[in-house]
PyMOL CGO cylinders between C-alpha atoms (Angstrom):
from pymol import cmd
from pymol.cgo import CYLINDER

trace = [
    CYLINDER, -28.51, -187.90, 104.70, -26.89, -190.89, 106.85, 0.3, 1, 1, 1, 1, 1, 1,
    CYLINDER, -26.89, -190.89, 106.85, -26.40, -193.75, 105.22, 0.3, 1, 1, 1, 1, 1, 1,
    CYLINDER, -26.40, -193.75, 105.22, -26.22, -197.18, 107.22, 0.3, 1, 1, 1, 1, 1, 1,
    CYLINDER, -26.22, -197.18, 107.22, -25.62, -200.80, 105.95, 0.3, 1, 1, 1, 1, 1, 1,
    CYLINDER, -25.62, -200.80, 105.95, -26.59, -203.55, 107.87, 0.3, 1, 1, 1, 1, 1, 1,
    CYLINDER, -26.59, -203.55, 107.87, -25.65, -206.89, 106.12, 0.3, 1, 1, 1, 1, 1, 1,
    CYLINDER, -25.65, -206.89, 106.12, -24.32, -210.63, 106.98, 0.3, 1, 1, 1, 1, 1, 1,
    CYLINDER, -24.32, -210.63, 106.98, -25.54, -214.10, 107.15, 0.3, 1, 1, 1, 1, 1, 1,
    CYLINDER, -25.54, -214.10, 107.15, -26.42, -213.89, 111.02, 0.3, 1, 1, 1, 1, 1, 1,
    CYLINDER, -26.42, -213.89, 111.02, -29.80, -213.01, 110.20, 0.3, 1, 1, 1, 1, 1, 1,
    CYLINDER, -29.80, -213.01, 110.20, -31.18, -213.33, 113.97, 0.3, 1, 1, 1, 1, 1, 1,
    CYLINDER, -31.18, -213.33, 113.97, -28.64, -210.85, 115.18, 0.3, 1, 1, 1, 1, 1, 1,
    CYLINDER, -28.64, -210.85, 115.18, -28.88, -208.48, 111.90, 0.3, 1, 1, 1, 1, 1, 1,
    CYLINDER, -28.88, -208.48, 111.90, -32.71, -208.27, 112.07, 0.3, 1, 1, 1, 1, 1, 1,
    CYLINDER, -32.71, -208.27, 112.07, -32.69, -207.44, 116.22, 0.3, 1, 1, 1, 1, 1, 1,
    CYLINDER, -32.69, -207.44, 116.22, -30.26, -204.62, 115.21, 0.3, 1, 1, 1, 1, 1, 1,
    CYLINDER, -30.26, -204.62, 115.21, -32.43, -203.25, 112.62, 0.3, 1, 1, 1, 1, 1, 1,
    CYLINDER, -32.43, -203.25, 112.62, -35.29, -203.31, 115.09, 0.3, 1, 1, 1, 1, 1, 1,
    CYLINDER, -35.29, -203.31, 115.09, -33.22, -201.51, 117.50, 0.3, 1, 1, 1, 1, 1, 1,
    CYLINDER, -33.22, -201.51, 117.50, -32.90, -198.73, 115.09, 0.3, 1, 1, 1, 1, 1, 1,
    CYLINDER, -32.90, -198.73, 115.09, -36.55, -198.69, 114.52, 0.3, 1, 1, 1, 1, 1, 1,
    CYLINDER, -36.55, -198.69, 114.52, -37.37, -198.59, 118.16, 0.3, 1, 1, 1, 1, 1, 1,
    CYLINDER, -37.37, -198.59, 118.16, -34.99, -195.66, 118.62, 0.3, 1, 1, 1, 1, 1, 1,
    CYLINDER, -34.99, -195.66, 118.62, -36.29, -193.68, 115.78, 0.3, 1, 1, 1, 1, 1, 1,
    CYLINDER, -36.29, -193.68, 115.78, -39.87, -194.12, 116.97, 0.3, 1, 1, 1, 1, 1, 1,
    CYLINDER, -39.87, -194.12, 116.97, -38.98, -193.23, 120.51, 0.3, 1, 1, 1, 1, 1, 1,
    CYLINDER, -38.98, -193.23, 120.51, -37.87, -190.03, 118.92, 0.3, 1, 1, 1, 1, 1, 1,
    CYLINDER, -37.87, -190.03, 118.92, -40.85, -189.10, 116.86, 0.3, 1, 1, 1, 1, 1, 1,
    CYLINDER, -40.85, -189.10, 116.86, -39.11, -189.78, 113.53, 0.3, 1, 1, 1, 1, 1, 1,
    CYLINDER, -39.11, -189.78, 113.53, -41.39, -191.31, 110.61, 0.3, 1, 1, 1, 1, 1, 1,
    CYLINDER, -41.39, -191.31, 110.61, -40.23, -194.78, 109.63, 0.3, 1, 1, 1, 1, 1, 1,
    CYLINDER, -40.23, -194.78, 109.63, -40.71, -195.58, 106.22, 0.3, 1, 1, 1, 1, 1, 1,
    CYLINDER, -40.71, -195.58, 106.22, -39.93, -199.02, 104.53, 0.3, 1, 1, 1, 1, 1, 1,
    CYLINDER, -39.93, -199.02, 104.53, -39.56, -199.07, 100.88, 0.3, 1, 1, 1, 1, 1, 1,
    CYLINDER, -39.56, -199.07, 100.88, -40.78, -202.06, 98.57, 0.3, 1, 1, 1, 1, 1, 1,
    CYLINDER, -40.78, -202.06, 98.57, -40.81, -203.07, 95.09, 0.3, 1, 1, 1, 1, 1, 1,
    CYLINDER, -40.81, -203.07, 95.09, -44.34, -201.37, 94.73, 0.3, 1, 1, 1, 1, 1, 1,
    CYLINDER, -44.34, -201.37, 94.73, -42.67, -197.96, 95.25, 0.3, 1, 1, 1, 1, 1, 1,
    CYLINDER, -42.67, -197.96, 95.25, -40.11, -195.99, 93.35, 0.3, 1, 1, 1, 1, 1, 1,
    CYLINDER, -40.11, -195.99, 93.35, -37.22, -195.62, 95.77, 0.3, 1, 1, 1, 1, 1, 1,
    CYLINDER, -37.22, -195.62, 95.77, -36.27, -192.28, 94.58, 0.3, 1, 1, 1, 1, 1, 1,
    CYLINDER, -36.27, -192.28, 94.58, -39.56, -190.70, 95.26, 0.3, 1, 1, 1, 1, 1, 1,
    CYLINDER, -39.56, -190.70, 95.26, -39.60, -192.22, 98.88, 0.3, 1, 1, 1, 1, 1, 1,
    CYLINDER, -39.60, -192.22, 98.88, -36.35, -190.65, 99.69, 0.3, 1, 1, 1, 1, 1, 1,
    CYLINDER, -36.35, -190.65, 99.69, -37.11, -187.06, 98.49, 0.3, 1, 1, 1, 1, 1, 1,
    CYLINDER, -37.11, -187.06, 98.49, -40.95, -187.26, 99.82, 0.3, 1, 1, 1, 1, 1, 1,
    CYLINDER, -40.95, -187.26, 99.82, -41.90, -185.05, 102.67, 0.3, 1, 1, 1, 1, 1, 1,
    CYLINDER, -41.90, -185.05, 102.67, -39.00, -182.82, 102.52, 0.3, 1, 1, 1, 1, 1, 1,
    CYLINDER, -39.00, -182.82, 102.52, -41.54, -179.89, 102.62, 0.3, 1, 1, 1, 1, 1, 1,
    CYLINDER, -41.54, -179.89, 102.62, -42.24, -180.68, 106.16, 0.3, 1, 1, 1, 1, 1, 1,
    CYLINDER, -42.24, -180.68, 106.16, -38.53, -181.04, 107.39, 0.3, 1, 1, 1, 1, 1, 1,
    CYLINDER, -38.53, -181.04, 107.39, -39.73, -184.25, 109.23, 0.3, 1, 1, 1, 1, 1, 1,
    CYLINDER, -39.73, -184.25, 109.23, -37.12, -186.56, 110.72, 0.3, 1, 1, 1, 1, 1, 1,
    CYLINDER, -37.12, -186.56, 110.72, -37.21, -190.01, 108.82, 0.3, 1, 1, 1, 1, 1, 1,
    CYLINDER, -37.21, -190.01, 108.82, -35.73, -193.48, 108.95, 0.3, 1, 1, 1, 1, 1, 1,
    CYLINDER, -35.73, -193.48, 108.95, -36.11, -194.99, 105.38, 0.3, 1, 1, 1, 1, 1, 1,
    CYLINDER, -36.11, -194.99, 105.38, -35.36, -198.81, 105.33, 0.3, 1, 1, 1, 1, 1, 1,
    CYLINDER, -35.36, -198.81, 105.33, -34.45, -200.44, 102.20, 0.3, 1, 1, 1, 1, 1, 1,
    CYLINDER, -34.45, -200.44, 102.20, -34.54, -204.30, 102.51, 0.3, 1, 1, 1, 1, 1, 1,
    CYLINDER, -34.54, -204.30, 102.51, -34.27, -205.31, 98.86, 0.3, 1, 1, 1, 1, 1, 1,
    CYLINDER, -34.27, -205.31, 98.86, -31.08, -203.99, 97.38, 0.3, 1, 1, 1, 1, 1, 1,
    CYLINDER, -31.08, -203.99, 97.38, -32.68, -204.34, 93.70, 0.3, 1, 1, 1, 1, 1, 1,
    CYLINDER, -32.68, -204.34, 93.70, -34.35, -201.09, 94.43, 0.3, 1, 1, 1, 1, 1, 1,
    CYLINDER, -34.35, -201.09, 94.43, -30.87, -199.30, 94.49, 0.3, 1, 1, 1, 1, 1, 1,
    CYLINDER, -30.87, -199.30, 94.49, -30.91, -198.91, 90.71, 0.3, 1, 1, 1, 1, 1, 1,
    CYLINDER, -30.91, -198.91, 90.71, -28.38, -196.33, 88.90, 0.3, 1, 1, 1, 1, 1, 1,
    CYLINDER, -28.38, -196.33, 88.90, -30.98, -193.46, 89.07, 0.3, 1, 1, 1, 1, 1, 1,
    CYLINDER, -30.98, -193.46, 89.07, -31.21, -194.01, 92.77, 0.3, 1, 1, 1, 1, 1, 1,
    CYLINDER, -31.21, -194.01, 92.77, -27.48, -194.00, 93.16, 0.3, 1, 1, 1, 1, 1, 1,
    CYLINDER, -27.48, -194.00, 93.16, -27.46, -190.82, 91.46, 0.3, 1, 1, 1, 1, 1, 1,
    CYLINDER, -27.46, -190.82, 91.46, -30.11, -189.27, 93.42, 0.3, 1, 1, 1, 1, 1, 1,
    CYLINDER, -30.11, -189.27, 93.42, -28.18, -190.59, 96.71, 0.3, 1, 1, 1, 1, 1, 1,
    CYLINDER, -28.18, -190.59, 96.71, -24.82, -189.03, 95.73, 0.3, 1, 1, 1, 1, 1, 1,
    CYLINDER, -24.82, -189.03, 95.73, -26.42, -185.57, 94.55, 0.3, 1, 1, 1, 1, 1, 1,
    CYLINDER, -26.42, -185.57, 94.55, -28.72, -185.29, 97.79, 0.3, 1, 1, 1, 1, 1, 1,
    CYLINDER, -28.72, -185.29, 97.79, -26.39, -186.56, 100.22, 0.3, 1, 1, 1, 1, 1, 1,
    CYLINDER, -26.39, -186.56, 100.22, -25.70, -183.44, 102.03, 0.3, 1, 1, 1, 1, 1, 1,
    CYLINDER, -25.70, -183.44, 102.03, -29.28, -181.87, 101.50, 0.3, 1, 1, 1, 1, 1, 1,
    CYLINDER, -29.28, -181.87, 101.50, -31.58, -184.54, 102.79, 0.3, 1, 1, 1, 1, 1, 1,
    CYLINDER, -31.58, -184.54, 102.79, -32.04, -184.91, 106.64, 0.3, 1, 1, 1, 1, 1, 1,
    CYLINDER, -32.04, -184.91, 106.64, -33.05, -188.28, 106.61, 0.3, 1, 1, 1, 1, 1, 1,
    CYLINDER, -33.05, -188.28, 106.61, -31.39, -191.69, 107.92, 0.3, 1, 1, 1, 1, 1, 1,
    CYLINDER, -31.39, -191.69, 107.92, -31.31, -194.45, 105.22, 0.3, 1, 1, 1, 1, 1, 1,
    CYLINDER, -31.31, -194.45, 105.22, -30.68, -197.92, 106.30, 0.3, 1, 1, 1, 1, 1, 1,
    CYLINDER, -30.68, -197.92, 106.30, -30.18, -200.54, 103.57, 0.3, 1, 1, 1, 1, 1, 1,
    CYLINDER, -30.18, -200.54, 103.57, -30.73, -203.96, 105.04, 0.3, 1, 1, 1, 1, 1, 1,
    CYLINDER, -30.73, -203.96, 105.04, -29.45, -207.26, 103.38, 0.3, 1, 1, 1, 1, 1, 1,
    CYLINDER, -29.45, -207.26, 103.38, -30.12, -210.82, 104.88, 0.3, 1, 1, 1, 1, 1, 1,
    CYLINDER, -30.12, -210.82, 104.88, -26.77, -212.23, 103.56, 0.3, 1, 1, 1, 1, 1, 1,
    CYLINDER, -26.77, -212.23, 103.56, -23.29, -210.69, 102.61, 0.3, 1, 1, 1, 1, 1, 1,
    CYLINDER, -23.29, -210.69, 102.61, -22.96, -207.78, 100.22, 0.3, 1, 1, 1, 1, 1, 1,
    CYLINDER, -22.96, -207.78, 100.22, -20.48, -207.63, 97.69, 0.3, 1, 1, 1, 1, 1, 1,
    CYLINDER, -20.48, -207.63, 97.69, -17.67, -205.01, 97.91, 0.3, 1, 1, 1, 1, 1, 1,
    CYLINDER, -17.67, -205.01, 97.91, -18.40, -203.90, 94.47, 0.3, 1, 1, 1, 1, 1, 1,
    CYLINDER, -18.40, -203.90, 94.47, -21.89, -202.97, 95.80, 0.3, 1, 1, 1, 1, 1, 1,
    CYLINDER, -21.89, -202.97, 95.80, -20.60, -201.24, 98.55, 0.3, 1, 1, 1, 1, 1, 1,
    CYLINDER, -20.60, -201.24, 98.55, -18.32, -199.25, 96.62, 0.3, 1, 1, 1, 1, 1, 1,
    CYLINDER, -18.32, -199.25, 96.62, -21.09, -197.98, 94.47, 0.3, 1, 1, 1, 1, 1, 1,
    CYLINDER, -21.09, -197.98, 94.47, -22.80, -196.13, 97.28, 0.3, 1, 1, 1, 1, 1, 1,
    CYLINDER, -22.80, -196.13, 97.28, -22.16, -192.76, 98.14, 0.3, 1, 1, 1, 1, 1, 1,
    CYLINDER, -22.16, -192.76, 98.14, -20.21, -192.13, 101.24, 0.3, 1, 1, 1, 1, 1, 1,
    CYLINDER, -20.21, -192.13, 101.24, -21.40, -194.55, 103.93, 0.3, 1, 1, 1, 1, 1, 1,
    CYLINDER, -21.40, -194.55, 103.93, -21.62, -193.31, 107.42, 0.3, 1, 1, 1, 1, 1, 1,
    CYLINDER, -21.62, -193.31, 107.42, -21.62, -196.70, 108.98, 0.3, 1, 1, 1, 1, 1, 1,
    CYLINDER, -21.62, -196.70, 108.98, -21.18, -200.53, 107.88, 0.3, 1, 1, 1, 1, 1, 1,
    CYLINDER, -21.18, -200.53, 107.88, -22.30, -203.34, 110.33, 0.3, 1, 1, 1, 1, 1, 1,
    CYLINDER, -22.30, -203.34, 110.33, -21.61, -207.10, 109.08, 0.3, 1, 1, 1, 1, 1, 1,
    CYLINDER, -21.61, -207.10, 109.08, -22.93, -209.77, 111.12, 0.3, 1, 1, 1, 1, 1, 1,
    CYLINDER, -22.93, -209.77, 111.12, -21.08, -213.10, 110.52, 0.3, 1, 1, 1, 1, 1, 1,
    CYLINDER, -21.08, -213.10, 110.52, -22.33, -216.67, 111.49, 0.3, 1, 1, 1, 1, 1, 1,
    CYLINDER, -22.33, -216.67, 111.49, -20.17, -218.44, 114.16, 0.3, 1, 1, 1, 1, 1, 1,
    CYLINDER, -20.17, -218.44, 114.16, -17.48, -220.67, 112.49, 0.3, 1, 1, 1, 1, 1, 1,
    CYLINDER, -17.48, -220.67, 112.49, -19.44, -223.90, 113.60, 0.3, 1, 1, 1, 1, 1, 1,
    CYLINDER, -19.44, -223.90, 113.60, -22.57, -222.82, 111.95, 0.3, 1, 1, 1, 1, 1, 1,
    CYLINDER, -22.57, -222.82, 111.95, -21.09, -222.17, 108.80, 0.3, 1, 1, 1, 1, 1, 1,
    CYLINDER, -21.09, -222.17, 108.80, -19.13, -225.45, 108.77, 0.3, 1, 1, 1, 1, 1, 1,
    CYLINDER, -19.13, -225.45, 108.77, -22.49, -227.15, 109.50, 0.3, 1, 1, 1, 1, 1, 1,
    CYLINDER, -22.49, -227.15, 109.50, -24.18, -225.62, 106.65, 0.3, 1, 1, 1, 1, 1, 1,
    CYLINDER, -24.18, -225.62, 106.65, -21.20, -226.65, 104.27, 0.3, 1, 1, 1, 1, 1, 1,
    CYLINDER, -21.20, -226.65, 104.27, -21.19, -230.19, 105.56, 0.3, 1, 1, 1, 1, 1, 1,
    CYLINDER, -21.19, -230.19, 105.56, -24.61, -230.81, 104.79, 0.3, 1, 1, 1, 1, 1, 1,
    CYLINDER, -24.61, -230.81, 104.79, -24.53, -233.25, 101.65, 0.3, 1, 1, 1, 1, 1, 1,
    CYLINDER, -24.53, -233.25, 101.65, -25.23, -237.04, 101.32, 0.3, 1, 1, 1, 1, 1, 1,
    CYLINDER, -25.23, -237.04, 101.32, -23.07, -239.50, 103.09, 0.3, 1, 1, 1, 1, 1, 1,
    CYLINDER, -23.07, -239.50, 103.09, -22.42, -237.32, 105.87, 0.3, 1, 1, 1, 1, 1, 1,
    CYLINDER, -22.42, -237.32, 105.87, -25.35, -237.79, 108.19, 0.3, 1, 1, 1, 1, 1, 1,
    CYLINDER, -25.35, -237.79, 108.19, -23.67, -238.98, 111.44, 0.3, 1, 1, 1, 1, 1, 1,
    CYLINDER, -23.67, -238.98, 111.44, -21.36, -235.86, 111.42, 0.3, 1, 1, 1, 1, 1, 1,
    CYLINDER, -21.36, -235.86, 111.42, -24.11, -233.47, 110.46, 0.3, 1, 1, 1, 1, 1, 1,
    CYLINDER, -24.11, -233.47, 110.46, -26.41, -234.64, 113.31, 0.3, 1, 1, 1, 1, 1, 1,
    CYLINDER, -26.41, -234.64, 113.31, -23.46, -234.25, 115.97, 0.3, 1, 1, 1, 1, 1, 1,
    CYLINDER, -23.46, -234.25, 115.97, -22.86, -230.81, 115.08, 0.3, 1, 1, 1, 1, 1, 1,
    CYLINDER, -22.86, -230.81, 115.08, -26.47, -229.97, 114.84, 0.3, 1, 1, 1, 1, 1, 1,
    CYLINDER, -26.47, -229.97, 114.84, -27.06, -230.91, 118.31, 0.3, 1, 1, 1, 1, 1, 1,
    CYLINDER, -27.06, -230.91, 118.31, -23.82, -229.12, 119.55, 0.3, 1, 1, 1, 1, 1, 1,
    CYLINDER, -23.82, -229.12, 119.55, -25.42, -226.04, 117.76, 0.3, 1, 1, 1, 1, 1, 1,
    CYLINDER, -25.42, -226.04, 117.76, -28.79, -225.93, 119.19, 0.3, 1, 1, 1, 1, 1, 1,
    CYLINDER, -28.79, -225.93, 119.19, -27.17, -225.94, 122.78, 0.3, 1, 1, 1, 1, 1, 1,
    CYLINDER, -27.17, -225.94, 122.78, -26.79, -222.08, 122.26, 0.3, 1, 1, 1, 1, 1, 1,
    CYLINDER, -26.79, -222.08, 122.26, -29.08, -221.35, 118.98, 0.3, 1, 1, 1, 1, 1, 1,
    CYLINDER, -29.08, -221.35, 118.98, -32.57, -222.00, 118.48, 0.3, 1, 1, 1, 1, 1, 1,
    CYLINDER, -32.57, -222.00, 118.48, -33.25, -224.97, 116.34, 0.3, 1, 1, 1, 1, 1, 1,
    CYLINDER, -33.25, -224.97, 116.34, -35.81, -222.76, 114.37, 0.3, 1, 1, 1, 1, 1, 1,
    CYLINDER, -35.81, -222.76, 114.37, -33.05, -220.53, 113.34, 0.3, 1, 1, 1, 1, 1, 1,
    CYLINDER, -33.05, -220.53, 113.34, -30.69, -223.30, 112.32, 0.3, 1, 1, 1, 1, 1, 1,
    CYLINDER, -30.69, -223.30, 112.32, -33.49, -224.59, 110.32, 0.3, 1, 1, 1, 1, 1, 1,
    CYLINDER, -33.49, -224.59, 110.32, -34.18, -221.28, 108.51, 0.3, 1, 1, 1, 1, 1, 1,
    CYLINDER, -34.18, -221.28, 108.51, -30.47, -221.21, 107.65, 0.3, 1, 1, 1, 1, 1, 1,
    CYLINDER, -30.47, -221.21, 107.65, -30.55, -224.75, 106.52, 0.3, 1, 1, 1, 1, 1, 1,
    CYLINDER, -30.55, -224.75, 106.52, -33.56, -223.94, 104.31, 0.3, 1, 1, 1, 1, 1, 1,
    CYLINDER, -33.56, -223.94, 104.31, -31.68, -221.06, 102.58, 0.3, 1, 1, 1, 1, 1, 1,
    CYLINDER, -31.68, -221.06, 102.58, -28.65, -223.17, 102.02, 0.3, 1, 1, 1, 1, 1, 1,
    CYLINDER, -28.65, -223.17, 102.02, -30.61, -225.76, 100.24, 0.3, 1, 1, 1, 1, 1, 1,
    CYLINDER, -30.61, -225.76, 100.24, -32.36, -223.14, 98.20, 0.3, 1, 1, 1, 1, 1, 1,
    CYLINDER, -32.36, -223.14, 98.20, -29.02, -221.75, 97.15, 0.3, 1, 1, 1, 1, 1, 1,
    CYLINDER, -29.02, -221.75, 97.15, -27.62, -224.98, 96.51, 0.3, 1, 1, 1, 1, 1, 1,
    CYLINDER, -27.62, -224.98, 96.51, -30.60, -225.54, 93.92, 0.3, 1, 1, 1, 1, 1, 1,
    CYLINDER, -30.60, -225.54, 93.92, -30.31, -222.12, 92.44, 0.3, 1, 1, 1, 1, 1, 1,
    CYLINDER, -30.31, -222.12, 92.44, -26.71, -222.57, 91.83, 0.3, 1, 1, 1, 1, 1, 1,
    CYLINDER, -26.71, -222.57, 91.83, -27.29, -225.65, 90.13, 0.3, 1, 1, 1, 1, 1, 1,
    CYLINDER, -27.29, -225.65, 90.13, -30.25, -224.21, 87.60, 0.3, 1, 1, 1, 1, 1, 1,
    CYLINDER, -30.25, -224.21, 87.60, -29.29, -220.48, 87.51, 0.3, 1, 1, 1, 1, 1, 1,
    CYLINDER, -29.29, -220.48, 87.51, -26.21, -219.88, 88.78, 0.3, 1, 1, 1, 1, 1, 1,
    CYLINDER, -26.21, -219.88, 88.78, -25.48, -216.34, 87.06, 0.3, 1, 1, 1, 1, 1, 1,
    CYLINDER, -25.48, -216.34, 87.06, -28.50, -214.93, 88.72, 0.3, 1, 1, 1, 1, 1, 1,
    CYLINDER, -28.50, -214.93, 88.72, -27.19, -215.62, 92.27, 0.3, 1, 1, 1, 1, 1, 1,
    CYLINDER, -27.19, -215.62, 92.27, -26.28, -212.38, 94.05, 0.3, 1, 1, 1, 1, 1, 1,
    CYLINDER, -26.28, -212.38, 94.05, -23.06, -213.61, 96.09, 0.3, 1, 1, 1, 1, 1, 1,
    CYLINDER, -23.06, -213.61, 96.09, -19.40, -212.78, 96.30, 0.3, 1, 1, 1, 1, 1, 1,
    CYLINDER, -19.40, -212.78, 96.30, -17.30, -215.20, 94.14, 0.3, 1, 1, 1, 1, 1, 1,
    CYLINDER, -17.30, -215.20, 94.14, -15.85, -217.09, 96.96, 0.3, 1, 1, 1, 1, 1, 1,
    CYLINDER, -15.85, -217.09, 96.96, -19.31, -217.90, 98.23, 0.3, 1, 1, 1, 1, 1, 1,
    CYLINDER, -19.31, -217.90, 98.23, -20.44, -219.00, 94.74, 0.3, 1, 1, 1, 1, 1, 1,
    CYLINDER, -20.44, -219.00, 94.74, -17.44, -221.30, 94.56, 0.3, 1, 1, 1, 1, 1, 1,
    CYLINDER, -17.44, -221.30, 94.56, -18.36, -223.00, 97.81, 0.3, 1, 1, 1, 1, 1, 1,
    CYLINDER, -18.36, -223.00, 97.81, -21.88, -223.30, 96.89, 0.3, 1, 1, 1, 1, 1, 1,
    CYLINDER, -21.88, -223.30, 96.89, -20.65, -225.17, 93.48, 0.3, 1, 1, 1, 1, 1, 1,
    CYLINDER, -20.65, -225.17, 93.48, -18.80, -227.40, 95.25, 0.3, 1, 1, 1, 1, 1, 1,
    CYLINDER, -18.80, -227.40, 95.25, -21.20, -228.50, 97.85, 0.3, 1, 1, 1, 1, 1, 1,
    CYLINDER, -21.20, -228.50, 97.85, -24.13, -228.84, 95.05, 0.3, 1, 1, 1, 1, 1, 1,
    CYLINDER, -24.13, -228.84, 95.05, -21.87, -230.98, 93.07, 0.3, 1, 1, 1, 1, 1, 1,
    CYLINDER, -21.87, -230.98, 93.07, -22.42, -233.73, 95.74, 0.3, 1, 1, 1, 1, 1, 1,
    CYLINDER, -22.42, -233.73, 95.74, -26.38, -233.56, 94.96, 0.3, 1, 1, 1, 1, 1, 1,
    CYLINDER, -26.38, -233.56, 94.96, -28.44, -234.04, 91.79, 0.3, 1, 1, 1, 1, 1, 1,
    CYLINDER, -28.44, -234.04, 91.79, -31.06, -231.56, 91.03, 0.3, 1, 1, 1, 1, 1, 1,
    CYLINDER, -31.06, -231.56, 91.03, -33.84, -234.06, 91.99, 0.3, 1, 1, 1, 1, 1, 1,
    CYLINDER, -33.84, -234.06, 91.99, -32.06, -234.52, 95.43, 0.3, 1, 1, 1, 1, 1, 1,
    CYLINDER, -32.06, -234.52, 95.43, -32.09, -231.02, 96.27, 0.3, 1, 1, 1, 1, 1, 1,
    CYLINDER, -32.09, -231.02, 96.27, -35.86, -230.54, 95.04, 0.3, 1, 1, 1, 1, 1, 1,
    CYLINDER, -35.86, -230.54, 95.04, -36.88, -233.56, 97.26, 0.3, 1, 1, 1, 1, 1, 1,
    CYLINDER, -36.88, -233.56, 97.26, -35.23, -232.44, 100.07, 0.3, 1, 1, 1, 1, 1, 1,
    CYLINDER, -35.23, -232.44, 100.07, -36.67, -228.45, 99.73, 0.3, 1, 1, 1, 1, 1, 1,
    CYLINDER, -36.67, -228.45, 99.73, -40.05, -230.35, 99.54, 0.3, 1, 1, 1, 1, 1, 1,
    CYLINDER, -40.05, -230.35, 99.54, -39.32, -232.37, 102.62, 0.3, 1, 1, 1, 1, 1, 1,
    CYLINDER, -39.32, -232.37, 102.62, -38.19, -229.21, 104.41, 0.3, 1, 1, 1, 1, 1, 1,
    CYLINDER, -38.19, -229.21, 104.41, -41.44, -227.68, 103.58, 0.3, 1, 1, 1, 1, 1, 1,
    CYLINDER, -41.44, -227.68, 103.58, -43.26, -230.24, 105.06, 0.3, 1, 1, 1, 1, 1, 1,
    CYLINDER, -43.26, -230.24, 105.06, -41.62, -230.54, 108.23, 0.3, 1, 1, 1, 1, 1, 1,
    CYLINDER, -41.62, -230.54, 108.23, -41.94, -226.96, 108.76, 0.3, 1, 1, 1, 1, 1, 1,
    CYLINDER, -41.94, -226.96, 108.76, -45.89, -227.40, 108.47, 0.3, 1, 1, 1, 1, 1, 1,
    CYLINDER, -45.89, -227.40, 108.47, -45.49, -230.43, 110.86, 0.3, 1, 1, 1, 1, 1, 1,
    CYLINDER, -45.49, -230.43, 110.86, -43.83, -228.69, 113.57, 0.3, 1, 1, 1, 1, 1, 1,
    CYLINDER, -43.83, -228.69, 113.57, -45.87, -225.36, 113.41, 0.3, 1, 1, 1, 1, 1, 1,
    CYLINDER, -45.87, -225.36, 113.41, -49.14, -227.56, 113.51, 0.3, 1, 1, 1, 1, 1, 1,
    CYLINDER, -49.14, -227.56, 113.51, -47.96, -229.71, 116.45, 0.3, 1, 1, 1, 1, 1, 1,
    CYLINDER, -47.96, -229.71, 116.45, -47.43, -232.75, 114.27, 0.3, 1, 1, 1, 1, 1, 1,
    CYLINDER, -47.43, -232.75, 114.27, -44.07, -233.47, 115.61, 0.3, 1, 1, 1, 1, 1, 1,
    CYLINDER, -44.07, -233.47, 115.61, -40.83, -231.65, 117.46, 0.3, 1, 1, 1, 1, 1, 1,
    CYLINDER, -40.83, -231.65, 117.46, -38.77, -229.65, 114.70, 0.3, 1, 1, 1, 1, 1, 1,
    CYLINDER, -38.77, -229.65, 114.70, -35.74, -231.24, 115.86, 0.3, 1, 1, 1, 1, 1, 1,
    CYLINDER, -35.74, -231.24, 115.86, -36.87, -234.74, 115.74, 0.3, 1, 1, 1, 1, 1, 1,
    CYLINDER, -36.87, -234.74, 115.74, -38.32, -234.28, 112.32, 0.3, 1, 1, 1, 1, 1, 1,
    CYLINDER, -38.32, -234.28, 112.32, -35.01, -232.67, 111.20, 0.3, 1, 1, 1, 1, 1, 1,
    CYLINDER, -35.01, -232.67, 111.20, -33.09, -235.67, 112.63, 0.3, 1, 1, 1, 1, 1, 1,
    CYLINDER, -33.09, -235.67, 112.63, -35.02, -238.09, 110.73, 0.3, 1, 1, 1, 1, 1, 1,
    CYLINDER, -35.02, -238.09, 110.73, -34.51, -236.36, 107.50, 0.3, 1, 1, 1, 1, 1, 1,
    CYLINDER, -34.51, -236.36, 107.50, -30.82, -236.14, 107.87, 0.3, 1, 1, 1, 1, 1, 1,
    CYLINDER, -30.82, -236.14, 107.87, -30.69, -239.77, 108.89, 0.3, 1, 1, 1, 1, 1, 1,
    CYLINDER, -30.69, -239.77, 108.89, -32.80, -241.21, 106.04, 0.3, 1, 1, 1, 1, 1, 1,
    CYLINDER, -32.80, -241.21, 106.04, -31.85, -238.95, 103.20, 0.3, 1, 1, 1, 1, 1, 1,
    CYLINDER, -31.85, -238.95, 103.20, -28.26, -237.98, 103.84, 0.3, 1, 1, 1, 1, 1, 1,
    CYLINDER, -28.26, -237.98, 103.84, -27.13, -241.37, 104.94, 0.3, 1, 1, 1, 1, 1, 1,
]
cmd.load_cgo(trace, "trace")
């Protein structure tokens, strides 16, 4: 068994990388399987072994890798002729990576520093700087990608407010989110998330350009 881990916050690049692995596997005639919560991952891993078929198994939810699966991976690492890709939209902890049997390849896809700075500067009272940096970023990256990152950031900020223990991030990331979240009230975050949902619908139904809608929210809600 070959184990490959793809993770990191730059989900645009990491997803393209995952798709590349899928395309190559399909071109070679491999069977591609995506494991989900409705399946037993252990059963997926050992299935079809009688046919000696080359397989690419993709896990996109790390919660599927429970203790019994880890035990199976370690015991069958040398026996099974499959490639297992663990794909995570975010940065996996060192403890999680260490819990896996020997990994053949780890690829981490990091966001550019400018985008990180932008996400971390997204708080009330900073609207002018936020808009300036946003327009600099979208000179190179699609505004839809930036919007998706912002939506996720707001979700995480609200999450850290209401249920911090259940947020699966490294300690350094938790600390930064707590500091940023302290600049908001729960109601402010809930309202922003609702506003983002509305402009997402408007932009997809030709009721406005996404960048204009985003500028307006920043200027009026984070002034």
